[in-house]
N, C-alpha and C positions, 0 to 999 in steps of 0.2 A: 502492499499499501502507500509507502513512505517513496519509493521508486517513482510510482506513477503521480503521485503528486509533486514531485519537482520537475515534470516534463515543460519544457517550454512550449508557448504556442505554434512556433517554427516546428516543434516534432511531433505535436499533437495534429497540424494540418498535415505533415508528412504523412504520418499514420494512416491519418483519414484517405489522402490522396492514392496508398499503397492498398488501403482494404476497399477503396472505390473500385479501383482495374481488376482486384479479385474476384468484386462480384459482378464485374462485368454489367454487359449492357439488359440486364433483366427486365428493370421498368419499360425501355424501347422495345422489348419483344413484349410485353403483357401490352402495352398501350397499342402496340403493330394487332394483336390478335384480336383487341375488343374493335379497332376502327372497321377491321374485315368482317368481323361477323356485324357490327351494325352495319355496312355497306351489305352485304348479304341479304338481310331484314328488310333494309330500305329497298333494293333492288325487286324484291316479289312483290312487293305492295305499290312501290311509286311506277306510274307511267309516264314515261316523257315520250312527247310529240315523234321523236324521230322511231321509236321503236313500235313494231305493228303488238296489236294485242294480241296476248297469248290465249290460247285453249283453256279452259276452266271448266275442268267435269263438275265441279260442284255447284258453279252457277248455272251451267245448263240443266242440272237434273233439276234447281228450286225453279226455274223458271219453266219445265215443263210440268213439274207436280202441284204448282200454284197459277196455273195459266187458268183462266175462265174457261176455254175451251177443254181441254185433256184434265183439270184437278180434279172432279166431281168422278169421272169413268176412273180413273187410275185409282182414286180411294175408293170408288165400291169394289174395282177388280181385287184390291188390298185383303178389305173387308175379307168378301167372298173368298180368297186364296187361306186367309188366316182361320176362318171358321172350316173351310173344309179341312187344313190341318187337323183342326182341333176335332172335328167330328172323326173323320178317320183316324188320325193318329191316336185317341183315346181308346178306341175300340180292343187296342192288344193288351196295355195296364191293365184297363179294368176287368177284362178276361180272366186274368194273373192275378188279378186281385180277389174277385168274384170267386175262382176257383180257390185260392189260402185261403180265403177268410170264411166262406161259405160252405167251401165243398170238403173243407178237412177242418177247421178248427171248431166249425160249429157241431159235426157230429163229434168232435172229441170231447167237448164240453160236454154233450148228452150224455156220455158214457161215463164220464169224469163225475157229471152230478147223481146216476145210478148208484155208481161206486161208492158215494160218499152218502147214500139214502137221505138226497135233498128231497122235499116233498116237490109235489106237483105243479102245484102253484108257484113256489119258489123258482124253482127251475122255469116254468113258462114264463114267469115276470123276468127275471134277471137273463135268461139264454134267450128264449123264444121272441121276448120284447125287447129288451134294451142292447142285447148283445146283437141280435141278427139285425136290429132297424138300423145302428150305429154302422154295422159292418156293411150294409148294404148300401149305406149311404156315402161310406168312402169310398166301397168299388165303385160307384157310381159317379161320384163328383170329384174326388181326387185327381185322376189322370185328367178330366177336362180344364179342371182350374190350373193344373200344375202344365199344361198346356198352352192353354190361351192367355193367362195375364204375362206370360214373359214373352209371348210374340206383339200383344198388345202395348207391351211396352216398348218394344222395339219398333213399333209402327209408330207411335207419337212422337218417338225421336226423329 
């Protein structure tokens, strides 16, 4: 500590100059990258008179989908496609759930209730009433909802 306190201003400046040359032109390189990035961003959004307009797929799709002539037919076609995919696509998972919940689990619950000597009125209430209704609703409603709502969300975007 004592040695560094005794340095003169000229020695400090010489040390700073030596360290500056060791660091190099890092600051210049950072600024060059920043300006290049800014120029690239500006080139994508700024139109100059000497440049021809570039083809932009997003704008073309927007103009087509929001046009007065084609907007509603395209929307109706997309709605029909979403409903068709929902109706046709939900049949397969609904059949699988129906087979699992009603074809396999429902008879197993009756066998288990008989084995446990559950009274018929309680078995009817719990298994034939609550479980069967819930299983049927899940098997019939879950697949269409799981297909329709994500597709409709994509359609909104």
